[in-house]
C-alpha positions, -999 to 999 in steps of 0.1 A, spaced: -891 123 93 -872 114 67 -862 142 47 -860 180 49 -893 197 54 -885 209 24 -877 182 -1 -900 173 -29 -893 169 -72 -897 189 -96 -908 186 -133 -873 167 -145 -876 147 -116 -844 154 -92 -850 162 -67 -851 197 -52 -844 206 -15 -856 240 2 -866 251 -38 -833 245 -52 -819 213 -72 -796 181 -64 -784 186 -97 -777 221 -93 -759 218 -66 -735 184 -77 -727 207 -106 -715 235 -87 -699 218 -56 -691 191 -63 -694 154 -43 -699 145 -17 -726 170 -12 -741 181 27 -771 202 18 -786 214 54 -829 230 50 -830 261 69 -868 252 72 -864 227 88 -838 232 117 -857 266 121 -889 246 125 -871 224 150 -851 243 169 -878 268 178 -899 235 188 -878 225 211 -881 261 227 -916 256 233 -910 226 245 -884 234 275 -909 257 285 -929 224 301 -903 224 324 -913 257 339 -892 288 348 -855 294 333 -859 260 321 -845 261 287 -830 239 257 -792 245 247 -782 225 204 -753 202 205 -728 216 189 -712 183 181 -741 167 164 -732 197 132 -708 228 146 -708 243 118 -709 285 119 -744 299 97 -763 270 115 -755 278 149 -763 315 139 -794 306 128 -800 284 159 -789 310 184 -808 332 170 -839 311 173 -835 307 212 -813 280 218 -787 279 236 -745 263 229 -735 234 242 -693 217 238 -675 188 238 -639 199 232 -618 239 223 -629 229 190 -666 233 193 -662 262 211 -640 279 188 -659 274 167 -693 286 190 -675 322 197 -666 334 164 -707 325 151 -712 348 166 -723 327 195 -730 346 235 -712 334 262 -737 335 283 -754 306 266 -728 282 256 -714 251 281 -691 225 278 -693 189 282 -670 165 280 -655 134 297 -617 147 292 -609 187 292 -575 196 290 -561 227 315 -561 250 280 -596 238 273 -615 253 305 -587 281 306 -609 294 277 -639 283 289 -638 307 313 -620 330 301 -656 337 274 -668 335 302 -697 308 294 -716 302 312 -715 271 325 -690 239 332 -703 203 331 -675 186 353 -669 149 344 -644 138 368 -623 152 403 -591 150 375 -613 187 362 -622 201 402 -588 196 406 -575 216 370 -606 242 379 -590 243 415 -558 256 403 -577 277 373 -595 300 394 -583 302 429 -577 337 418 -607 349 406 -637 369 426 -671 358 401 -670 320 412 -670 294 374 -707 284 375 -707 241 372 -728 213 368 -714 175 379 -727 148 354 -740 122 373 -739 82 364 -768 68 373 -759 34 357 -797 34 337 -798 5 310 -810 30 276 -819 -2 257 -799 12 229 -763 -2 208 -736 1 236 -709 31 217 -743 52 219 -748 38 249 -733 62 282 -754 60 309 -752 25 317 -727 7 345 -696 5 322 -691 38 310 -663 60 309 -690 99 319 -695 107 355 -696 102 383 -710 75 384 -746 71 418 -741 32 424 -716 39 445 -692 73 464 -680 87 437 -707 106 432 -709 123 466 -677 125 463 -679 144 439 -700 174 455 -677 173 491 -649 188 465 -668 208 440 -681 224 474 -643 230 487 -634 249 456 -638 281 459 -629 293 428 -664 279 415 -704 273 420 -722 240 417 -753 250 412 -770 215 403 -761 184 381 -765 168 347 -763 139 329 -764 122 292 -777 80 290 -770 75 253 -778 90 214 -818 76 202 -830 70 226 -872 61 215 -874 50 263 -894 80 282 -896 64 312 -853 62 313 -852 96 314 -880 98 340 -859 73 362 -825 94 359 -847 127 373 -855 98 398 -819 94 406 -806 130 406 -831 143 425 -829 116 452 -798 121 454 -793 157 454 -822 155 487 -787 134 499 -763 165 495 -786 193 511 -788 167 541 -755 160 541 -743 197 531 -769 217 534 -769 235 502 -795 231 473 -788 229 442 -802 251 405 -801 235 375 -812 199 366 -795 188 325 -814 153 323 -792 154 283 -807 149 255 -806 117 230 -837 123 219 -840 98 186 -851 108 155 -860 84 118 -837 71 99 -855 41 78 -893 41 73 -910 16 101 -883 41 122 -905 62 152 -888 96 164 -890 108 194 -919 134 202 -898 157 221 -923 172 235 -939 144 255 -905 138 260 -898 172 280 -930 175 297 -920 139 305 -898 144 323 -908 182 335 -936 165 355 -912 132 368 -891 167 384 -918 187 398 -932 152 414 -894 138 428 -886 177 442 -922 175 464 -919 137 475 -882 152 485 -898 187 494 -867 200 471 -870 234 452 -875 230 417 -853 233 396 -848 244 359 -844 216 333 -816 223 303 -824 199 281 -798 190 254 -817 182 210 -784 179 186 -796 155 163 -830 153 171 -823 187 155 -804 186 133 -811 149 120 -833 152 95 -820 189 82 -799 173 62 -787 155 34 -760 142 17 -753 137 -25 -730 117 -38 -723 102 -74 -718 68 -81 -693 48 -95 -687 14 -99 -707 -20 -94 -695 -47 -86 -723 -85 -87 -715 -107 -66 -743 -139 -81 -764 -148 -50 -749 -126 -23 -749 -90 -28 -746 -60 -57 -722 -31 -42 -728 5 -59 -696 24 -49 -696 62 -48 -676 91 -37 -679 94 -2 -679 69 26 -668 62 60 -647 93 63 -680 109 58 -700 92 77 -687 65 102 -723 56 118 -728 27 101 -689 14 107 -691 21 143 -729 18 155 -744 -3 119 -768 28 112 -792 23 88 -807 52 57 -826 57 33 -817 72 1 -829 72 -36 -821 91 -64 -814 124 -65 -813 132 -104 -839 117 -108 -870 93 -102 -863 56 -119 -885 28 -130 -911 21 -101 -889 -22 -104 -866 -16 -77 -829 -39 -73 -815 -44 -41 -782 -33 -42 -754 -18 -13 -744 17 -13 -703 8 -3 -682 40 0 -646 44 -21 -621 36 7 -599 6 16 -617 -4 45 -642 -37 37 -669 -20 70 -670 11 50 -703 7 34 -734 36 43 -765 17 36 -763 -30 31 -790 -36 10 -811 -14 3 -841 -13 -30 -834 13 -57 -840 21 -92 -810 3 -111 -782 27 -109 -760 33 -130 -725 55 -129 -730 92 -127 -759 87 -110 -762 106 -75 -777 90 -47 -790 110 -22 -792 95 18 -813 118 44 -804 118 80 -774 135 74 -780 169 96 -765 150 129 -731 142 136 -719 128 105 -698 159 99 -683 158 135 -670 121 131 -662 119 94 -645 155 94 -628 166 125 -639 142 158 -660 166 176 -637 194 162 -607 185 178 -573 209 160 -588 200 128 -605 232 99 -639 238 98 -659 229 69 -668 261 59 -717 266 49 -731 285 20 -761 296 23 -784 288 -5 -811 302 -23 -835 328 1 -818 318 27 -830 277 30 -809 257 24 -771 254 27 -749 241 15 -713 224 39 -679 209 16 -650 200 27 -626 227 16 -604 208 -3 -573 235 -24 -554 233 11 -534 194 28 -556 184 58 -521 193 79 -522 236 65 -556 230 80 -552 215 109 -527 235 118 -539 267 110 -575 261 133 -544 243 162 -531 283 156 -563 300 160 -579 274 188 -548 266 212 -531 306 200 -496 291 184 -481 313 173 
Protein backbone atom coordinates (compact mmCIF):
# COMPACT_ATOMS: atom_id res chain seq x y z
CA UNK A 1 0.00 0.00 0.00
CA UNK A 2 1.80 3.11 -1.27
CA UNK A 3 -0.78 5.86 -0.64
CA UNK A 4 -3.53 6.45 1.95
CA UNK A 5 -6.73 4.54 1.29
CA UNK A 6 -8.72 7.64 0.34
CA UNK A 7 -6.22 9.03 -2.15
CA UNK A 8 -7.57 9.86 -5.60
CA UNK A 9 -7.68 12.63 -8.23
CA UNK A 10 -10.46 15.19 -8.63
CA UNK A 11 -11.79 16.42 -11.99
CA UNK A 12 -9.01 19.02 -12.14
CA UNK A 13 -6.38 16.27 -11.84
CA UNK A 14 -5.40 17.32 -8.33
CA UNK A 15 -4.43 14.72 -5.73
CA UNK A 16 -7.07 14.46 -3.01
CA UNK A 17 -6.71 12.82 0.40
CA UNK A 18 -9.84 12.10 2.41
CA UNK A 19 -11.80 14.11 -0.16
CA UNK A 20 -9.65 17.24 0.26
CA UNK A 21 -7.54 18.70 -2.54
CA UNK A 22 -3.80 18.71 -1.86
CA UNK A 23 -3.62 21.99 -3.77
CA UNK A 24 -6.20 23.58 -1.46
CA UNK A 25 -4.33 22.36 1.58
CA UNK A 26 -1.02 23.72 0.25
CA UNK A 27 -2.62 27.09 -0.49
CA UNK A 28 -4.10 27.32 3.00
CA UNK A 29 -1.18 26.04 5.05
CA UNK A 30 1.87 26.35 2.82
CA UNK A 31 4.52 23.71 2.19
CA UNK A 32 6.24 21.50 3.26
CA UNK A 33 2.93 20.03 4.31
CA UNK A 34 2.22 16.69 5.98
CA UNK A 35 -1.26 15.25 5.53
CA UNK A 36 -2.66 12.20 7.33
CA UNK A 37 -5.74 10.23 6.37
CA UNK A 38 -7.84 9.25 9.38
CA UNK A 39 -9.58 6.41 7.57
CA UNK A 40 -6.25 4.72 6.86
CA UNK A 41 -5.08 5.21 10.44
CA UNK A 42 -8.25 3.76 11.92
CA UNK A 43 -8.45 0.80 9.54
CA UNK A 44 -4.84 -0.22 10.09
CA UNK A 45 -5.19 0.23 13.85
CA UNK A 46 -8.20 -2.09 13.79
CA UNK A 47 -6.25 -4.69 11.83
CA UNK A 48 -3.44 -4.53 14.38
CA UNK A 49 -5.80 -4.86 17.35
CA UNK A 50 -7.60 -7.80 15.72
CA UNK A 51 -4.33 -9.52 14.80
CA UNK A 52 -3.05 -9.28 18.37
CA UNK A 53 -5.90 -11.52 19.52
CA UNK A 54 -3.97 -14.46 18.03
CA UNK A 55 -1.69 -14.23 21.04
CA UNK A 56 -4.41 -15.40 23.39
CA UNK A 57 -5.81 -13.87 26.61
CA UNK A 58 -4.22 -10.58 27.60
CA UNK A 59 -2.40 -10.13 24.30
CA UNK A 60 -2.60 -6.69 22.76
CA UNK A 61 -1.10 -4.23 20.31
CA UNK A 62 0.52 -0.94 21.31
CA UNK A 63 1.43 1.85 18.92
CA UNK A 64 5.13 2.74 18.84
CA UNK A 65 4.59 6.49 19.08
CA UNK A 66 8.07 7.33 17.80
CA UNK A 67 6.49 6.66 14.41
CA UNK A 68 4.08 9.61 14.78
CA UNK A 69 3.45 11.21 18.17
CA UNK A 70 0.95 13.92 17.20
CA UNK A 71 -1.62 14.35 19.98
CA UNK A 72 -4.75 14.10 17.81
CA UNK A 73 -3.44 11.01 16.06
CA UNK A 74 -2.51 9.31 19.34
CA UNK A 75 -6.07 9.96 20.52
CA UNK A 76 -7.48 8.36 17.36
CA UNK A 77 -5.31 5.27 17.74
CA UNK A 78 -6.11 4.89 21.44
CA UNK A 79 -9.77 5.20 20.53
CA UNK A 80 -9.31 2.16 18.29
CA UNK A 81 -7.96 0.10 21.19
CA UNK A 82 -4.20 0.52 20.82
CA UNK A 83 -1.90 1.08 23.77
CA UNK A 84 0.92 3.59 23.35
CA UNK A 85 4.66 2.91 23.59
CA UNK A 86 7.00 5.87 24.25
CA UNK A 87 10.78 6.21 24.17
CA UNK A 88 11.40 9.53 25.93
CA UNK A 89 10.03 11.90 28.52
CA UNK A 90 8.86 14.12 25.69
CA UNK A 91 6.83 11.33 24.10
CA UNK A 92 5.41 10.47 27.52
CA UNK A 93 4.40 14.12 27.95
CA UNK A 94 2.68 14.15 24.54
CA UNK A 95 0.85 10.89 25.24
CA UNK A 96 -0.42 11.99 28.65
CA UNK A 97 -1.51 15.39 27.36
CA UNK A 98 -3.30 13.67 24.47
CA UNK A 99 -5.61 12.09 27.02
CA UNK A 100 -4.05 8.64 26.82
CA UNK A 101 -4.79 6.44 29.82
CA UNK A 102 -1.40 5.91 31.54
CA UNK A 103 -2.39 2.30 32.21
CA UNK A 104 -1.94 1.52 28.50
CA UNK A 105 1.44 3.29 28.15
CA UNK A 106 4.79 1.48 28.08
CA UNK A 107 8.20 3.16 28.17
CA UNK A 108 11.10 1.87 26.03
CA UNK A 109 14.57 3.24 25.32
CA UNK A 110 18.19 2.42 26.05
CA UNK A 111 19.18 5.33 28.31
CA UNK A 112 16.24 6.61 30.33
CA UNK A 113 17.17 9.36 32.73
CA UNK A 114 16.23 9.39 36.39
CA UNK A 115 13.84 12.26 35.64
CA UNK A 116 12.15 10.34 32.83
CA UNK A 117 11.75 7.26 34.99
CA UNK A 118 10.37 9.36 37.84
CA UNK A 119 7.80 10.94 35.50
CA UNK A 120 6.77 7.51 34.22
CA UNK A 121 6.36 6.13 37.75
CA UNK A 122 4.46 9.20 38.95
CA UNK A 123 2.12 8.94 35.96
CA UNK A 124 1.35 5.31 36.81
CA UNK A 125 2.13 3.89 33.36
CA UNK A 126 1.61 0.21 32.69
CA UNK A 127 5.14 -1.01 31.92
CA UNK A 128 8.74 0.18 31.90
CA UNK A 129 10.98 -1.79 29.56
CA UNK A 130 14.39 -1.95 31.25
CA UNK A 131 17.37 -1.96 28.92
CA UNK A 132 20.37 -2.29 31.23
CA UNK A 133 21.67 -2.57 34.78
CA UNK A 134 22.00 1.20 35.11
CA UNK A 135 18.26 1.59 34.71
CA UNK A 136 17.69 -1.08 37.36
CA UNK A 137 19.89 0.92 39.73
CA UNK A 138 17.87 4.07 39.01
CA UNK A 139 14.60 2.22 39.54
CA UNK A 140 15.82 0.80 42.84
CA UNK A 141 16.45 4.32 44.13
CA UNK A 142 13.15 5.66 42.79
CA UNK A 143 10.96 2.82 44.06
CA UNK A 144 12.54 2.13 47.44
CA UNK A 145 9.58 3.48 49.42
CA UNK A 146 6.77 2.34 47.14
CA UNK A 147 4.07 0.01 48.41
CA UNK A 148 2.91 -1.08 44.94
CA UNK A 149 5.80 -2.30 42.80
CA UNK A 150 6.38 -0.88 39.31
CA UNK A 151 5.86 -3.42 36.53
CA UNK A 152 8.84 -3.91 34.22
CA UNK A 153 10.01 -6.03 31.33
CA UNK A 154 13.67 -6.73 30.58
CA UNK A 155 14.72 -6.03 27.01
CA UNK A 156 16.70 -8.95 25.65
CA UNK A 157 18.99 -9.00 22.63
CA UNK A 158 18.77 -12.41 20.95
CA UNK A 159 21.60 -11.72 18.47
CA UNK A 160 19.61 -12.37 15.29
CA UNK A 161 20.54 -10.98 11.86
CA UNK A 162 17.31 -9.70 10.32
CA UNK A 163 18.69 -8.61 6.92
CA UNK A 164 17.69 -4.97 7.15
CA UNK A 165 19.85 -1.85 6.96
CA UNK A 166 22.48 -1.94 9.70
CA UNK A 167 21.27 1.41 11.06
CA UNK A 168 17.81 0.02 11.82
CA UNK A 169 18.85 -3.45 13.03
CA UNK A 170 18.58 -3.56 16.83
CA UNK A 171 18.66 -7.25 17.80
CA UNK A 172 22.05 -8.13 16.30
CA UNK A 173 25.30 -8.83 18.12
CA UNK A 174 26.66 -5.31 17.63
CA UNK A 175 23.83 -3.27 19.16
CA UNK A 176 23.39 -0.75 21.95
CA UNK A 177 20.02 -2.26 22.93
CA UNK A 178 19.11 -4.87 25.51
CA UNK A 179 20.66 -7.60 27.66
CA UNK A 180 22.56 -10.07 25.40
CA UNK A 181 21.34 -13.67 25.50
CA UNK A 182 24.62 -15.16 24.30
CA UNK A 183 26.50 -14.47 27.56
CA UNK A 184 25.62 -14.09 31.24
CA UNK A 185 24.32 -10.51 30.97
CA UNK A 186 20.64 -11.38 30.63
CA UNK A 187 20.75 -13.81 33.55
CA UNK A 188 22.49 -11.16 35.63
CA UNK A 189 19.77 -8.71 34.65
CA UNK A 190 17.04 -11.05 35.87
CA UNK A 191 18.87 -11.70 39.15
CA UNK A 192 19.31 -7.97 39.72
CA UNK A 193 15.68 -7.18 38.86
CA UNK A 194 14.46 -9.77 41.33
CA UNK A 195 16.55 -8.09 44.05
CA UNK A 196 14.79 -4.74 43.60
CA UNK A 197 11.77 -4.82 45.90
CA UNK A 198 10.10 -1.82 44.27
CA UNK A 199 9.68 -3.44 40.86
CA UNK A 200 7.85 -6.50 39.58
CA UNK A 201 9.49 -8.35 36.69
CA UNK A 202 6.60 -9.30 34.42
CA UNK A 203 8.52 -10.75 31.49
CA UNK A 204 10.72 -10.00 28.53
CA UNK A 205 10.86 -7.72 25.52
CA UNK A 206 12.86 -7.72 22.32
CA UNK A 207 12.93 -5.71 19.13
CA UNK A 208 14.86 -7.02 16.16
CA UNK A 209 14.84 -3.90 14.01
CA UNK A 210 12.72 -1.99 11.52
CA UNK A 211 11.45 -2.71 8.02
CA UNK A 212 11.40 -6.45 8.70
CA UNK A 213 9.97 -8.92 6.20
CA UNK A 214 11.36 -12.21 7.56
CA UNK A 215 8.76 -13.83 9.80
CA UNK A 216 11.18 -16.62 10.68
CA UNK A 217 13.43 -14.18 12.54
CA UNK A 218 10.64 -13.20 14.93
CA UNK A 219 9.81 -16.87 15.50
CA UNK A 220 13.45 -17.63 16.30
CA UNK A 221 13.55 -14.72 18.77
CA UNK A 222 10.48 -16.08 20.57
CA UNK A 223 12.05 -19.53 20.81
CA UNK A 224 15.22 -18.08 22.32
CA UNK A 225 13.27 -15.97 24.84
CA UNK A 226 11.11 -18.90 25.94
CA UNK A 227 14.21 -21.06 26.37
CA UNK A 228 15.74 -18.30 28.50
CA UNK A 229 12.52 -17.92 30.52
CA UNK A 230 12.61 -21.65 31.28
CA UNK A 231 16.21 -21.32 32.51
CA UNK A 232 15.22 -18.40 34.76
CA UNK A 233 12.33 -20.39 36.21
CA UNK A 234 14.72 -23.18 37.07
CA UNK A 235 17.23 -20.74 38.55
CA UNK A 236 14.83 -18.52 40.50
CA UNK A 237 11.49 -20.32 40.69
CA UNK A 238 9.63 -17.52 38.90
CA UNK A 239 7.33 -17.56 35.89
CA UNK A 240 6.59 -14.69 33.54
CA UNK A 241 3.35 -13.13 32.33
CA UNK A 242 4.37 -11.17 29.23
CA UNK A 243 6.60 -11.57 26.20
CA UNK A 244 6.88 -8.72 23.71
CA UNK A 245 8.43 -9.41 20.29
CA UNK A 246 8.44 -5.67 19.59
CA UNK A 247 7.44 -4.41 16.17
CA UNK A 248 9.26 -3.36 13.03
CA UNK A 249 6.89 -4.94 10.50
CA UNK A 250 7.84 -3.66 7.07
CA UNK A 251 5.74 -1.50 4.76
CA UNK A 252 5.99 -0.71 1.07
CA UNK A 253 7.59 2.58 0.04
CA UNK A 254 7.76 2.01 -3.73
CA UNK A 255 6.52 -0.31 -6.47
CA UNK A 256 7.82 -3.84 -6.12
CA UNK A 257 8.50 -3.52 -2.38
CA UNK A 258 6.47 -5.91 -0.21
CA UNK A 259 4.42 -5.16 2.89
CA UNK A 260 4.38 -7.44 5.91
CA UNK A 261 1.02 -9.13 6.48
CA UNK A 262 0.47 -8.17 10.11
CA UNK A 263 -2.07 -10.92 10.81
CA UNK A 264 0.26 -13.54 9.37
CA UNK A 265 3.23 -12.15 11.31
CA UNK A 266 1.40 -12.00 14.64
CA UNK A 267 -0.24 -15.37 14.04
CA UNK A 268 3.13 -16.97 13.34
CA UNK A 269 4.63 -15.48 16.50
CA UNK A 270 1.67 -16.70 18.56
CA UNK A 271 1.94 -20.24 17.14
CA UNK A 272 5.66 -20.32 17.87
CA UNK A 273 5.08 -19.12 21.43
CA UNK A 274 2.47 -21.81 22.05
CA UNK A 275 4.74 -24.59 20.80
CA UNK A 276 7.81 -23.29 22.63
CA UNK A 277 5.96 -22.96 25.94
CA UNK A 278 4.55 -26.48 25.55
CA UNK A 279 8.06 -27.88 25.04
CA UNK A 280 9.39 -25.96 28.03
CA UNK A 281 6.30 -26.76 30.13
CA UNK A 282 5.77 -23.09 30.81
CA UNK A 283 2.39 -21.38 31.17
CA UNK A 284 1.81 -19.36 28.01
CA UNK A 285 2.35 -15.63 28.61
CA UNK A 286 0.43 -12.91 26.81
CA UNK A 287 1.99 -11.16 23.81
CA UNK A 288 2.45 -7.42 23.41
CA UNK A 289 3.06 -6.32 19.82
CA UNK A 290 4.40 -2.87 18.92
CA UNK A 291 3.43 -1.80 15.38
CA UNK A 292 4.32 1.82 14.65
CA UNK A 293 5.45 2.53 11.11
CA UNK A 294 3.10 -0.24 9.86
CA UNK A 295 0.10 1.78 11.10
CA UNK A 296 1.25 5.35 10.49
CA UNK A 297 3.43 5.07 7.41
CA UNK A 298 0.80 4.43 4.72
CA UNK A 299 -1.52 7.08 6.21
CA UNK A 300 0.73 10.04 5.45
CA UNK A 301 1.67 12.14 2.42
CA UNK A 302 4.28 14.91 2.24
CA UNK A 303 3.63 17.78 -0.16
CA UNK A 304 6.41 20.09 -1.31
CA UNK A 305 6.75 23.03 -3.69
CA UNK A 306 9.26 22.62 -6.52
CA UNK A 307 11.78 25.38 -7.12
CA UNK A 308 15.11 25.38 -8.92
CA UNK A 309 16.36 22.77 -11.37
CA UNK A 310 19.89 21.70 -12.30
CA UNK A 311 20.53 19.47 -15.33
CA UNK A 312 23.92 17.79 -15.56
CA UNK A 313 24.27 16.35 -19.06
CA UNK A 314 24.67 12.60 -19.04
CA UNK A 315 24.63 12.40 -15.26
CA UNK A 316 21.52 13.59 -13.45
CA UNK A 317 18.74 16.18 -13.28
CA UNK A 318 18.04 17.70 -9.87
CA UNK A 319 14.73 19.32 -8.90
CA UNK A 320 14.93 21.09 -5.56
CA UNK A 321 11.96 21.44 -3.22
CA UNK A 322 11.27 23.54 -0.13
CA UNK A 323 11.83 20.71 2.34
CA UNK A 324 14.48 18.04 2.70
CA UNK A 325 16.45 16.21 5.34
CA UNK A 326 15.02 18.38 8.13
CA UNK A 327 11.61 16.76 7.63
CA UNK A 328 12.83 13.39 6.32
CA UNK A 329 16.29 12.22 7.36
CA UNK A 330 15.72 8.60 6.27
CA UNK A 331 17.12 8.82 2.71
CA UNK A 332 20.32 10.45 3.98
CA UNK A 333 20.56 8.20 7.03
CA UNK A 334 19.99 4.78 5.46
CA UNK A 335 19.16 5.16 1.76
CA UNK A 336 15.39 4.88 2.13
CA UNK A 337 13.45 5.17 -1.15
CA UNK A 338 9.96 6.53 -1.81
CA UNK A 339 7.26 6.91 -4.43
CA UNK A 340 6.15 10.37 -5.58
CA UNK A 341 3.60 11.98 -7.90
CA UNK A 342 2.68 15.53 -8.82
CA UNK A 343 -0.10 16.59 -6.47
CA UNK A 344 -1.31 19.60 -8.47
CA UNK A 345 -1.76 17.96 -11.91
CA UNK A 346 -1.50 14.63 -13.69
CA UNK A 347 1.01 15.70 -16.34
CA UNK A 348 1.87 13.99 -19.62
CA UNK A 349 2.72 10.31 -19.90
CA UNK A 350 6.23 11.19 -21.08
CA UNK A 351 8.08 10.95 -17.80
CA UNK A 352 11.64 12.01 -17.17
CA UNK A 353 13.99 10.64 -14.54
CA UNK A 354 14.85 13.27 -11.95
CA UNK A 355 16.28 13.42 -8.45
CA UNK A 356 14.23 15.28 -5.84
CA UNK A 357 16.68 17.26 -3.71
CA UNK A 358 16.17 19.22 -0.53
CA UNK A 359 17.06 22.85 0.11
CA UNK A 360 19.65 22.34 2.84
CA UNK A 361 23.38 22.89 2.43
CA UNK A 362 24.34 19.22 2.49
CA UNK A 363 25.19 17.17 -0.60
CA UNK A 364 23.40 14.24 1.02
CA UNK A 365 20.14 16.20 1.24
CA UNK A 366 18.32 14.12 -1.37
CA UNK A 367 14.74 12.93 -0.81
CA UNK A 368 14.25 10.64 -3.83
CA UNK A 369 17.02 9.65 -6.21
CA UNK A 370 16.31 8.87 -9.88
CA UNK A 371 12.51 8.69 -10.04
CA UNK A 372 10.45 8.97 -13.27
CA UNK A 373 8.04 11.92 -13.03
CA UNK A 374 6.17 14.20 -15.45
CA UNK A 375 8.20 17.31 -16.37
CA UNK A 376 8.32 19.45 -13.21
CA UNK A 377 8.04 23.22 -13.32
CA UNK A 378 8.72 25.71 -10.51
CA UNK A 379 5.61 25.92 -8.37
CA UNK A 380 4.54 22.34 -9.00
CA UNK A 381 3.65 20.27 -5.92
CA UNK A 382 5.49 16.94 -5.72
CA UNK A 383 3.73 14.63 -3.25
CA UNK A 384 5.61 11.80 -1.55
CA UNK A 385 3.89 8.76 -0.08
CA UNK A 386 4.80 6.90 3.10
CA UNK A 387 5.07 10.15 5.05
CA UNK A 388 3.47 8.85 8.23
CA UNK A 389 6.21 6.69 9.74
CA UNK A 390 9.13 8.03 11.80
CA UNK A 391 9.62 11.16 9.69
CA UNK A 392 7.98 13.68 11.98
CA UNK A 393 9.89 12.27 14.94
CA UNK A 394 13.30 12.20 13.31
CA UNK A 395 12.97 15.35 11.26
CA UNK A 396 11.44 17.83 13.65
CA UNK A 397 11.78 16.40 17.13
CA UNK A 398 14.03 13.32 17.23
CA UNK A 399 11.48 11.41 19.28
CA UNK A 400 10.29 14.37 21.36
CA UNK A 401 13.48 14.97 23.22
CA UNK A 402 12.74 18.32 24.86
CA UNK A 403 11.53 20.01 21.69
CA UNK A 404 8.14 21.27 20.65
CA UNK A 405 5.40 19.23 19.06
CA UNK A 406 3.78 19.81 15.70
CA UNK A 407 0.08 20.55 15.66
CA UNK A 408 -2.44 18.19 14.10
CA UNK A 409 -5.41 19.85 12.44
CA UNK A 410 -8.57 17.93 11.69
CA UNK A 411 -9.74 18.46 8.14
CA UNK A 412 -13.04 17.81 6.31
CA UNK A 413 -15.37 15.51 8.23
CA UNK A 414 -12.48 14.34 10.36
CA UNK A 415 -11.05 12.26 7.55
CA UNK A 416 -7.69 13.87 6.89
CA UNK A 417 -5.13 15.44 9.18
CA UNK A 418 -2.57 18.13 8.57
CA UNK A 419 0.41 18.70 10.82
CA UNK A 420 2.66 21.70 10.30
CA UNK A 421 5.57 23.16 12.23
CA UNK A 422 4.73 26.37 14.04
CA UNK A 423 7.15 28.79 12.38
CA UNK A 424 5.88 31.82 14.27
CA UNK A 425 8.15 31.12 17.21
CA UNK A 426 11.88 30.56 17.22
CA UNK A 427 13.24 27.06 17.65
CA UNK A 428 14.76 28.10 20.98
CA UNK A 429 11.48 29.40 22.34
CA UNK A 430 9.66 26.23 21.29
CA UNK A 431 12.33 24.03 22.86
CA UNK A 432 12.33 25.99 26.10
CA UNK A 433 8.55 25.88 26.37
CA UNK A 434 8.34 22.10 26.16
CA UNK A 435 11.40 21.71 28.38
CA UNK A 436 9.57 23.67 31.09
CA UNK A 437 6.38 21.68 30.57
CA UNK A 438 8.05 18.30 30.47
CA UNK A 439 10.74 18.64 33.09
CA UNK A 440 9.12 21.10 35.47
CA UNK A 441 11.72 23.83 34.93
CA UNK A 442 10.47 27.20 36.19
